[in-house]
KOLKENU-630065 format. One record per residue (C-alpha): x, y, z; residue number from 0. Coordinates in steps of 0.25 Angstrom, whole numbers. Layout:
<rs>
px: X; py: Y; pz: Z; n: NUM;
...
</rs>
This chain:
<rs>
px: 49; py: 111; pz: 9; n: 0;
px: 36; py: 101; pz: 11; n: 1;
px: 41; py: 87; pz: 15; n: 2;
px: 33; py: 75; pz: 17; n: 3;
px: 40; py: 63; pz: 25; n: 4;
px: 34; py: 48; pz: 28; n: 5;
px: 33; py: 47; pz: 44; n: 6;
px: 27; py: 37; pz: 54; n: 7;
px: 18; py: 44; pz: 64; n: 8;
px: 16; py: 37; pz: 79; n: 9;
px: 4; py: 37; pz: 85; n: 10;
px: 1; py: 29; pz: 99; n: 11;
px: -5; py: 18; pz: 91; n: 12;
px: 1; py: 17; pz: 78; n: 13;
px: 12; py: 22; pz: 68; n: 14;
px: 7; py: 27; pz: 54; n: 15;
px: 14; py: 32; pz: 41; n: 16;
px: 13; py: 47; pz: 39; n: 17;
px: 18; py: 60; pz: 31; n: 18;
px: 27; py: 71; pz: 38; n: 19;
px: 25; py: 85; pz: 31; n: 20;
px: 35; py: 96; pz: 34; n: 21;
px: 33; py: 110; pz: 27; n: 22;
px: 33; py: 124; pz: 29; n: 23;
px: 22; py: 131; pz: 36; n: 24;
px: 12; py: 133; pz: 25; n: 25;
px: -3; py: 136; pz: 27; n: 26;
px: -8; py: 131; pz: 14; n: 27;
px: 0; py: 117; pz: 16; n: 28;
px: -4; py: 116; pz: 30; n: 29;
px: -18; py: 116; pz: 25; n: 30;
px: -15; py: 105; pz: 15; n: 31;
px: -8; py: 97; pz: 25; n: 32;
px: -20; py: 98; pz: 34; n: 33;
px: -28; py: 90; pz: 24; n: 34;
px: -19; py: 78; pz: 25; n: 35;
px: -25; py: 66; pz: 32; n: 36;
px: -20; py: 64; pz: 47; n: 37;
px: -12; py: 76; pz: 46; n: 38;
px: -4; py: 82; pz: 59; n: 39;
px: 4; py: 94; pz: 62; n: 40;
px: 16; py: 91; pz: 72; n: 41;
px: 20; py: 105; pz: 76; n: 42;
px: 33; py: 100; pz: 85; n: 43;
px: 38; py: 97; pz: 71; n: 44;
px: 31; py: 105; pz: 62; n: 45;
px: 26; py: 95; pz: 51; n: 46;
px: 14; py: 88; pz: 48; n: 47;
px: 10; py: 72; pz: 47; n: 48;
px: 0; py: 66; pz: 40; n: 49;
px: -4; py: 51; pz: 38; n: 50;
px: 3; py: 44; pz: 25; n: 51;
px: -7; py: 41; pz: 15; n: 52;
px: -10; py: 43; pz: 0; n: 53;
px: -20; py: 55; pz: 1; n: 54;
px: -10; py: 63; pz: 10; n: 55;
px: 2; py: 59; pz: 2; n: 56;
px: -4; py: 64; pz: -10; n: 57;
px: -8; py: 78; pz: -4; n: 58;
px: 8; py: 79; pz: 1; n: 59;
px: 13; py: 77; pz: -13; n: 60;
px: 3; py: 87; pz: -19; n: 61;
px: 7; py: 98; pz: -10; n: 62;
px: 22; py: 97; pz: -14; n: 63;
px: 28; py: 89; pz: -2; n: 64;
px: 42; py: 82; pz: -3; n: 65;
px: 38; py: 69; pz: -1; n: 66;
px: 50; py: 60; pz: 7; n: 67;
px: 54; py: 47; pz: 0; n: 68;
px: 45; py: 38; pz: 9; n: 69;
px: 33; py: 46; pz: 4; n: 70;
px: 36; py: 44; pz: -10; n: 71;
px: 37; py: 29; pz: -9; n: 72;
</rs>
């Protein structure tokens, strides 16, 4: 299952809206995720995040991720 959730990421100076991506290990999908703007892998939780913008959201939809209700609005 591929799931995309809306989350907030905090850095030292600010907080911003992001997309959290969780999915089973898949080399092809990892290569696609690496094309997202401001993406980051979080090995402790085994998930990816990327900045929430229209370009990233369109790619994620195209790749078949299930969007949580907060991303659909």
